[in-house]
Steps between C-alpha positions, in 0.01 A plus 500: 500500500552347154272755336697795643840328500645725230322817602689825555436564872473885485253470210301244696492730804377793287225281357393382843485860630283601208269203541469562875370852427247372245371226730492745791265725301278202423490407869420858602194510276377150592231625737438832322271346239159459661288468188526425129544864395796524740662179377453570128490884484656632825172674579564752217751678721829503305690827471657640184852364545394149601243483219747615235790281607275201561338535157831521316688243707216251449505588129870445440565141600821299470456585134638851570835383639526168316284472187551849353875529574544148360328597174709818479818297564425286195358751252576851624324836475198371309356389833436863586182474293354276770613749765336784306178301468494430874573864584215617275266245657592609852441868423164440329384265776566757772355784294179340379423197719622557856268778617177390325553137607541611863173695472305239306594201720387685812179624336427150366424347838849549647639220280823341622593300189490566126247220435272631776527852357403384150190327636392791721578749223194358321298427818475142373346214694677242284853414620611399149746789454660431839539132420651570157740755649596265783582226249713732285684628808563148625639378165727792417620569854602138537723558198623835634570369852683204350741746335570656842584164654721414202680833546545433871641156431753636251597775745574257783692268269746773403516687832574187698715335232265204464594240242235547229542134401386390847125465440418465870673827591355694207150395601576587862595850383158543337319369808692726740423812294133399492483438876640843580240676285214286628582563865463876525216512246315239704552691824443864418290524185491821294649725770804276532528471122472877445757593765747231398454617140583855608830388657573269210435776247746730674762225512447416132549859383824540699647177364392555141651849489824403676586210272535683163727753673706216646526328162629813326760554772609136494540479121854602411515795257124489454359683197178481299701349215527186713120475485475559124769236440308234691343213306122516492455134591737323738733277303466670161853635520555749216139614467507824697212671322195596693594448865509876568206576268133507590397444138746258342332166437175626649209484261176685549334193651780467756479865608120486518523184710738663745300821529182295545620401846342834597154349449556248776486755779128569461418141587748406774293411811798522739571858381137612475433388856757758618289774344200363686686497833633856498371720783313747277498637147697808608799275570508365145693788342791475745505121464504531121804730501693268733407191299583648159841626612577160653403318180697727265816460707467126559421404138783712362745350748380140444584510128832672575591220741467246218694713252777620731518160668565341161783747430652441845487120477637509145795701632555224757480228238173366642208399278166395647319223320132526412393330823701745714422831329214583737751477786705796376398730789585236761834406350637853460383603849696211649805601296493875572402549862623381841307196620266660755416795270454252215259313726297818553486568125412139424219533752358750249451212257318306768304818574391530137387138503322518835329833435320359198434145616344608830262735316407231250431249774280745684299598191456135401390410852253790501354374171467146632343603832308820424398424143461122504458353847275771644289511181465131416588286800360690796400865490462567872819435695651682794783746449731279706425197286550700181841609627609141558361381167698784337821389670442138403440613140841675504666174601315281247568737210865527603541123508359463148724781367801350677439159341484666157820693576693180575495416130503833312482470122564863415714799590388751761442750219285252309287403800436862599415608144229231475333601826535872424324458167224293655411755765538800273276357228239358737454784750651810337209592269244407768660730759548797267150481352341448842648830611427707188207347306152518648354273228717203603299192600568192709470264201741714301751495786483121539534448123806726488672331795447150360594605146818679606624217723415232241676690221822520702488132593443393138751747354778392738436135576335364184613727216830615657488835318637739764858443391435514125208737440415728790477476881174329600380796707438694175245265341364413845437865590340572160269197520404590857411861412300399191302235684435728797374787285302294247325282759426805718342685205292197403396447861229701675645820645577509875218586740448855619628391843829381351538816291426719804770316697741560213431874512529503880840331485623749237405794722634356827802679641 
């Protein structure tokens, strides 16, 4: 009982109720997945609401309720540029990628993963593009999933009043959050993930809208002047310039970097797979409306939580240090609401973490099994064996990510931004051009994926230029597009069979 010794019992009960529902869904779908397309794509049977909420809940990880509010707490309204970039990316992704990707992946041999689609798009015998994609997915999703486990560990530390100096307990918090996510993903596959994401998305939107309202009501004599009089950086005291401004202290490179988050959407495998799983192309429009409304509300509210939370805590004489700023949502929820209701709202943080991590685990497992094992190790395996290999892959990947999460070297925001840039630069140009450019070739696609991923890795980890020049997704995306186009033009044009398939996919309803 040492781990939970200081826990608030009503909050603990609320958490357990929430987790029981999530695990119940996983158990329900355990025997529903009979084949790989069921486990990884739900048999392409998702309706509009589930598709939309699953796509957006899996998109907005613990970053939405921890990373973004934490950044807004420290530096204010300027963080809306990231929110604007993400909103633009969401809208463009649903408008220009969702429907054609659903058509193309079905026309291209009923592909169930992005790497498989890119190989079948060119009717290629060589598995090189699938192997390259699988490697990129494995690398960047390990980073991304690590951020989810770090978020979960921080959540449990604060919710259950765990002494952050107790290394054993802090690591236990990370492991517990990982075990919960692994369990229902392991059992139910994509169906379980999609339906839990739907519930989690609904819970997240309720909590994220309720909290800014609660903060305004709880702040005595609240006025916008209280925001404008807030110091831009915690601890600066008299420097109150810029906290309420979107432009103060923001150079062109900073604004471009924030808006460039939009580019990431075109290459996010865990979001793109939702487009592939939707029941039919006619359902896309309704899903798009639901998803866009959800995103606009949630991003606006997330930044407000950081800003209004800062004003509220300042009025209470409380200042969060750098290490605690990403806990702003959790801390003010515990202060404002009765324990059981607070537990429900705090479950929204766990929901945001789980809804992304489960999707990432599933996509990574699909890459390992469908795009590596079945291609290289043994091509002909039974559906039952594939299912078990997939589940084992989920566990192995989770263990590696959990080990990395035990010793995080970066903030949640920093970890997510690295993975986001990697996926956006590697896959974004390849996906867009595969849907709209008939002249695209396999060699051009592979060159672009490798070039985009490598640029991000070098820019961030060797040169360290994201914080001083421009976000790595910008040069990565540019390099990827240039390589894809140039190599494709130099290469022999696609065969008539490939071009005919392209035209067929464009015409398909």
